[in-house]
Phi, psi and omega in degrees: 000124179078356177275140184282124180260144181294128179279170184295328186280355178263006186299128181247023177100349182273164184246132177245144177217150182254138179260140180253145180274352180097351181244021176094342179272151178254136175277181184293140182294141181257122183255141177238148183246044185295323180307296184292331177299315181297323173306313182294327177293317185298318181300319176301318180292328182290318177300317179293327181292326178296322183293337180258027175076023180092003176297130185286129177249011183297133187282347184271358177277126174277174182300318185290341177268351177285123180281141176201153179308149180300317179302316181297312182294329175292321180296316181300310181299323180292318177299312178296337180295334178088000185277340184246104183230018169225084189257126178256132183244132173247124182230153176227194188296339179306323188287351183246351183303322181289352177277344180106007177263116181293151170280184190272321195239000182296119186300131178095314184246346184289162186302312185298338180273359187225041181241016181310318188299341182266000178049049175283149176297327173205155189304316185288353180297334181299340178251009185269130189290329180291314179294327181297317178303323178276328184211085185285349193295318183294323177296313179306315178295320180288315180303328180293326181281335184256000185299131186291148173085355182255294178260350186229142181233155179303152181268176174304320181299308180299323179289332175291319177296322176295322181294323178298322179294318178300326176279005182055043177245355182270120180274311182193149176237105179269132180218146173271358187276157179238016179274349176065017185289340176294313183291320173303324180287350178118000179287135182295142178296329175293346179267357190257136163234104178267115194288321182262315188193172175219111184288340181287330179254353174065038180239136179254143173269000000 
């Protein structure tokens, strides 16, 4: 009684509801700011989604509404069918790029395009055993930056391969990579064929 109630033209996006005492008198209107709060939450979700490579985190999307390349959906459907339980995976540098590990030869962003600080006679010298014996420092510094589990963590792809093994569907994982992120994600070493090298054991193939 006697309290000023907000008029329609003063609406700021909030929702108001009045509680009744049961004897005909109205108590003070209770205001909720759900509209603006939802906007703030959406902004946070969008920022998080950007950090995950644009993956949609919206809670209202069903599986059928999530967009994916046709070929990827076909593979997913085949796996879900249960008809394929001996899956062989072949991976290269691309599966680790989103972990922050550059590939070797992409102009501008590739590893070989960004070794100027080491003053190498040629880019590949950083992995050349002859050059290493004369000057091991460039390789040691680079290996420290790329060492698995310190600055870089497994990606969704590595986790997917690990999931296949846990589901007893992984036959073998062949990889050109030396980062060992597959193993860190949980893939058993006996399922791995590392084509070039393994930095954890320091052996080249």
